[in-house]
Backbone as CSV, one residue per row, in Angstrom:
resi,resn,N_x,N_y,N_z,CA_x,CA_y,CA_z,C_x,C_y,C_z
1,UNK,0.836,-1.188,0.000,0.000,0.000,0.000,0.881,1.251,0.000
2,UNK,0.542,2.190,-0.848,1.266,3.443,-0.917,0.826,4.344,0.225
3,UNK,1.799,4.947,0.883,1.515,5.884,1.973,0.778,7.100,1.423
4,UNK,-0.275,7.499,2.100,-1.001,8.693,1.695,-1.141,9.640,2.881
5,UNK,-1.537,10.836,2.563,-1.804,11.837,3.580,-3.227,11.662,4.090
6,UNK,-3.539,12.181,5.264,-4.914,12.109,5.765,-5.904,12.734,4.775
7,UNK,-7.082,12.156,4.696,-8.071,12.571,3.699,-8.457,14.043,3.826
8,UNK,-8.618,14.549,5.029,-9.022,15.956,5.184,-7.956,16.887,4.595
9,UNK,-6.710,16.577,4.827,-5.608,17.374,4.279,-5.637,17.331,2.753
10,UNK,-5.766,16.139,2.194,-5.830,15.991,0.744,-7.033,16.726,0.164
11,UNK,-8.158,16.678,0.854,-9.379,17.335,0.384,-9.171,18.843,0.276
12,UNK,-8.639,19.450,1.325,-8.408,20.896,1.299,-7.416,21.282,0.206
13,UNK,-6.337,20.542,0.077,-5.338,20.857,-0.939,-5.906,20.672,-2.339
14,UNK,-6.665,19.605,-2.560,-7.219,19.356,-3.898,-8.174,20.464,-4.332
15,UNK,-8.704,21.219,-3.383,-9.598,22.328,-3.692,-8.885,23.685,-3.661
16,UNK,-7.564,23.630,-3.563,-6.779,24.859,-3.587,-6.813,25.656,-2.296
17,UNK,-7.282,25.061,-1.226,-7.384,25.744,0.066,-6.113,25.494,0.874
18,UNK,-5.031,26.137,0.455,-3.719,25.861,1.041,-3.100,27.044,1.770
19,UNK,-3.634,28.236,1.576,-3.074,29.427,2.208,-4.139,30.042,3.103
20,UNK,-3.907,29.926,4.400,-4.846,30.415,5.410,-4.105,31.472,6.220
21,UNK,-3.903,32.611,5.608,-3.087,33.643,6.222,-3.461,33.844,7.682
22,UNK,-2.517,33.590,8.579,-1.070,33.535,8.392,-0.502,32.124,8.188
23,UNK,-1.331,31.087,8.125,-0.849,29.716,7.957,-0.823,29.342,6.473
24,UNK,0.076,28.426,6.128,0.074,27.849,4.791,0.532,26.394,4.891
25,UNK,0.084,25.602,3.924,0.443,24.192,3.880,1.715,24.015,3.059
26,UNK,2.493,23.023,3.417,3.752,22.732,2.744,3.517,22.026,1.408
27,UNK,2.525,21.169,1.361,2.258,20.376,0.155,1.357,21.131,-0.810
28,UNK,1.309,20.611,-2.048,0.427,21.173,-3.055,-0.291,20.028,-3.777
29,UNK,-1.072,20.368,-4.789,-1.888,19.363,-5.478,-1.069,18.235,-6.091
30,UNK,0.137,18.514,-6.526,0.949,17.441,-7.117,1.662,16.604,-6.051
31,UNK,2.121,17.222,-4.982,2.881,16.456,-3.983,2.009,15.512,-3.158
32,UNK,0.700,15.779,-3.078,-0.165,14.862,-2.314,-0.541,13.622,-3.123
33,UNK,-0.164,13.590,-4.391,-0.484,12.444,-5.243,0.636,11.411,-5.277
34,UNK,1.748,11.729,-4.634,2.880,10.807,-4.585,3.204,10.541,-3.111
35,UNK,3.963,9.492,-2.839,4.311,9.229,-1.444,5.035,10.420,-0.811
36,UNK,4.768,10.684,0.448,5.397,11.819,1.125,6.915,11.676,1.192
37,UNK,7.596,12.796,1.106,9.047,12.832,1.233,9.335,13.221,2.681
38,UNK,9.601,12.228,3.507,9.770,12.456,4.936,11.006,13.289,5.267
39,UNK,12.004,13.262,4.408,13.251,13.979,4.697,13.232,15.427,4.216
40,UNK,12.162,15.847,3.579,12.115,17.180,2.965,12.314,18.317,3.964
41,UNK,11.829,18.189,5.166,11.930,19.254,6.165,12.608,18.764,7.431
42,UNK,13.737,18.109,7.246,14.461,17.540,8.383,14.811,18.564,9.459
43,UNK,15.098,19.811,9.059,15.472,20.828,10.045,14.368,21.019,11.078
44,UNK,13.126,21.088,10.635,12.000,21.294,11.548,11.654,20.006,12.297
45,UNK,11.717,18.888,11.619,11.423,17.605,12.257,12.418,17.332,13.379
46,UNK,13.684,17.568,13.115,14.700,17.338,14.140,14.516,18.288,15.319
47,UNK,14.199,19.544,15.054,13.948,20.503,16.134,12.739,20.059,16.957
48,UNK,11.687,19.578,16.298,10.503,19.080,16.997,10.880,17.939,17.937
49,UNK,11.600,16.959,17.402,11.969,15.787,18.206,12.828,16.201,19.402
50,UNK,13.776,17.103,19.181,14.672,17.546,20.248,13.918,18.340,21.311
51,UNK,13.086,19.266,20.880,12.408,20.157,21.825,11.250,19.500,22.564
52,UNK,10.620,18.500,21.958,9.478,17.842,22.611,9.856,16.523,23.272
53,UNK,10.928,15.884,22.823,11.272,14.560,23.323,10.239,13.520,22.919
54,UNK,9.538,13.764,21.806,8.444,12.900,21.358,8.895,11.457,21.140
55,UNK,7.988,10.535,21.466,8.260,9.109,21.246,7.671,8.628,19.921
56,UNK,7.482,9.537,18.984,6.934,9.220,17.664,7.580,10.163,16.650
57,UNK,7.435,9.823,15.385,7.949,10.659,14.313,6.865,11.626,13.858
58,UNK,7.255,12.609,13.051,6.307,13.603,12.558,6.597,13.951,11.104
59,UNK,5.589,14.525,10.461,5.691,15.041,9.099,5.224,16.492,9.131
60,UNK,6.089,17.406,8.754,5.729,18.818,8.714,4.771,19.075,7.565
61,UNK,3.613,19.672,7.875,2.666,19.981,6.807,2.237,21.441,6.789
62,UNK,2.446,22.186,7.870,1.987,23.566,7.891,2.936,24.468,8.651
63,UNK,2.882,25.751,8.272,3.745,26.721,8.934,3.039,28.069,8.991
64,UNK,3.270,28.757,10.084,2.743,30.110,10.214,3.799,31.066,9.673
65,UNK,3.390,31.972,8.795,4.339,32.803,8.053,5.055,33.855,8.879
66,UNK,4.500,34.261,10.009,5.071,35.385,10.747,5.850,34.988,11.993
67,UNK,5.951,33.703,12.247,6.722,33.237,13.403,7.100,31.783,13.208
68,UNK,7.860,31.240,14.115,8.317,29.853,13.989,7.307,28.867,14.575
69,UNK,6.052,28.999,14.154,5.008,28.045,14.531,4.862,27.039,13.396
70,UNK,4.867,25.769,13.757,4.818,24.685,12.792,3.714,23.709,13.177
71,UNK,3.138,23.057,12.173,2.128,22.028,12.406,2.629,20.721,11.797
72,UNK,2.530,19.669,12.597,3.034,18.357,12.199,1.936,17.309,12.304
73,UNK,1.953,16.363,11.368,1.159,15.147,11.521,2.003,14.151,12.297
74,UNK,1.368,13.362,13.119,2.025,12.262,13.809,2.290,11.153,12.792
75,UNK,3.464,10.566,12.871,3.816,9.417,12.043,4.133,8.276,12.993
76,UNK,3.340,7.236,12.924,3.534,6.071,13.793,3.703,4.843,12.913
77,UNK,4.782,4.125,13.107,5.083,2.932,12.313,5.081,3.235,10.816
78,UNK,5.596,4.423,10.454,5.705,4.809,9.056,4.440,5.327,8.411
79,UNK,3.349,5.436,9.172,2.063,5.870,8.638,1.737,7.275,9.154
80,UNK,1.389,8.183,8.228,0.949,9.523,8.623,-0.484,9.411,9.119
81,UNK,-0.700,9.810,10.358,-2.025,9.726,10.972,-2.698,11.093,10.977
82,UNK,-4.000,11.083,11.112,-4.770,12.326,11.217,-4.740,12.802,12.670
83,UNK,-3.528,13.057,13.134,-3.277,13.581,14.472,-2.276,14.710,14.306
84,UNK,-2.629,15.886,14.794,-1.822,17.082,14.575,-1.293,17.621,15.890
85,UNK,-0.041,18.064,15.841,0.543,18.771,16.979,1.191,20.032,16.429
86,UNK,0.735,21.183,16.906,1.307,22.466,16.499,2.177,22.984,17.633
87,UNK,3.280,23.617,17.261,4.250,24.054,18.260,5.033,25.263,17.743
88,UNK,5.422,26.110,18.672,6.357,27.181,18.362,7.746,26.621,18.645
89,UNK,8.546,26.454,17.601,9.895,25.918,17.768,10.871,27.041,18.086
90,UNK,11.775,26.752,18.997,12.791,27.736,19.380,14.153,27.418,18.778
91,UNK,14.316,26.198,18.284,15.590,25.723,17.740,16.693,25.816,18.795
92,UNK,16.295,25.520,20.037,17.202,25.613,21.186,18.124,24.404,21.325
93,UNK,17.872,23.357,20.561,18.677,22.129,20.597,18.655,21.463,21.965
94,UNK,17.480,21.569,22.628,17.288,20.911,23.922,15.795,20.745,24.158
95,UNK,15.458,19.887,25.102,14.063,19.692,25.489,13.531,20.996,26.068
96,UNK,12.411,21.482,25.546,11.838,22.733,26.039,10.545,22.528,26.817
97,UNK,10.137,21.297,26.961,8.943,20.953,27.742,9.385,20.394,29.089
98,UNK,8.473,20.432,30.054,8.797,19.846,31.361,8.924,18.335,31.265
99,UNK,8.056,17.732,30.451,8.101,16.278,30.259,8.038,15.972,28.764
100,UNK,8.633,14.889,28.340,8.584,14.526,26.923,7.149,14.296,26.446
101,UNK,6.900,14.603,25.187,5.597,14.426,24.562,5.403,12.960,24.189
102,UNK,4.247,12.416,24.525,3.945,11.021,24.229,2.835,10.912,23.194
103,UNK,2.892,9.859,22.412,1.937,9.593,21.344,0.496,9.724,21.826
104,UNK,0.200,9.190,22.984,-1.164,9.181,23.510,-1.682,10.588,23.812
105,UNK,-0.791,11.556,23.969,-1.193,12.924,24.298,-1.695,13.705,23.087
106,UNK,-1.398,13.240,21.897,-1.792,13.961,20.689,-3.147,13.441,20.227
107,UNK,-4.164,14.283,20.322,-5.527,13.849,19.995,-6.234,14.781,19.006
108,UNK,-5.572,15.836,18.578,-6.191,16.812,17.681,-6.147,16.328,16.238
109,UNK,-7.286,16.308,15.570,-7.349,15.951,14.151,-7.018,17.179,13.303
110,UNK,-6.818,16.953,12.019,-6.549,18.054,11.099,-7.712,19.042,11.101
111,UNK,-8.939,18.542,11.008,-10.113,19.421,11.001,-10.217,20.214,12.305
112,UNK,-9.933,19.582,13.425,-9.979,20.279,14.716,-8.886,21.341,14.789
113,UNK,-7.709,21.049,14.247,-6.625,22.027,14.212,-7.054,23.259,13.420
114,UNK,-7.668,23.041,12.247,-8.161,24.163,11.453,-9.180,24.986,12.246
115,UNK,-10.134,24.301,12.837,-11.214,24.963,13.575,-10.703,25.706,14.808
116,UNK,-9.859,25.054,15.581,-9.480,25.585,16.892,-8.266,26.517,16.879
117,UNK,-7.394,26.385,15.897,-6.182,27.210,15.879,-6.108,28.111,14.645
118,UNK,-6.310,27.537,13.483,-6.108,28.288,12.249,-7.190,29.348,12.040
119,UNK,-8.448,28.981,12.142,-9.533,29.951,11.914,-9.437,31.134,12.872
120,UNK,-9.184,30.938,14.175,-8.994,32.116,15.042,-7.805,32.987,14.609
121,UNK,-6.726,32.371,14.135,-5.593,33.154,13.634,-5.981,33.938,12.383
122,UNK,-6.742,33.304,11.489,-7.212,33.977,10.275,-8.079,35.182,10.655
123,UNK,-8.967,35.004,11.611,-9.844,36.100,12.033,-9.051,37.314,12.506
124,UNK,-7.944,37.069,13.201,-7.101,38.170,13.679,-6.454,38.934,12.533
125,UNK,-6.244,38.280,11.415,-5.564,38.915,10.284,-6.536,39.592,9.309
126,UNK,-7.826,39.355,9.447,-8.802,39.930,8.522,-8.842,41.445,8.654
127,UNK,-8.841,42.136,7.479,-8.972,43.588,7.506,-9.466,44.089,6.161
128,UNK,-9.960,45.285,6.137,-10.499,45.898,4.913,-9.426,46.089,3.838
129,UNK,-8.218,46.394,4.261,-7.122,46.619,3.311,-6.899,45.385,2.422
130,UNK,-6.937,44.195,3.021,-6.749,42.975,2.242,-7.858,42.772,1.216
131,UNK,-9.058,43.189,1.543,-10.187,43.033,0.608,-10.067,43.970,-0.599
132,UNK,-9.358,45.074,-0.434,-9.221,46.059,-1.508,-8.195,45.632,-2.556
133,UNK,-7.424,44.614,-2.286,-6.394,44.178,-3.255,-6.993,43.419,-4.401
């Protein structure tokens, strides 16, 4: 079986819904049709693993344009799951949490991430000036 991305992510990308100012997705319509390239964003993945002490792997799929906030899918046993963890990375090269992050602690789906984090961020950026462009 070919590895695929979660259906909600693929659905949004296939409809061109990839830029949610200030957030944007890393993948596009062509990259979601082929197996994911796990090594493409090693810098962020390694920072995530170091700073969280996570007992699972991740795939970077989203980034906030104005700060070092990143959104990752959980990867367990080589499979990208519909479980999202968003974090502000400091690139401190050390654990930045009090306790390491565990797989069982990540329960947010892609749709919930959009609803609970992205849409409120989008609302903060809405203004009349953008509509005039």
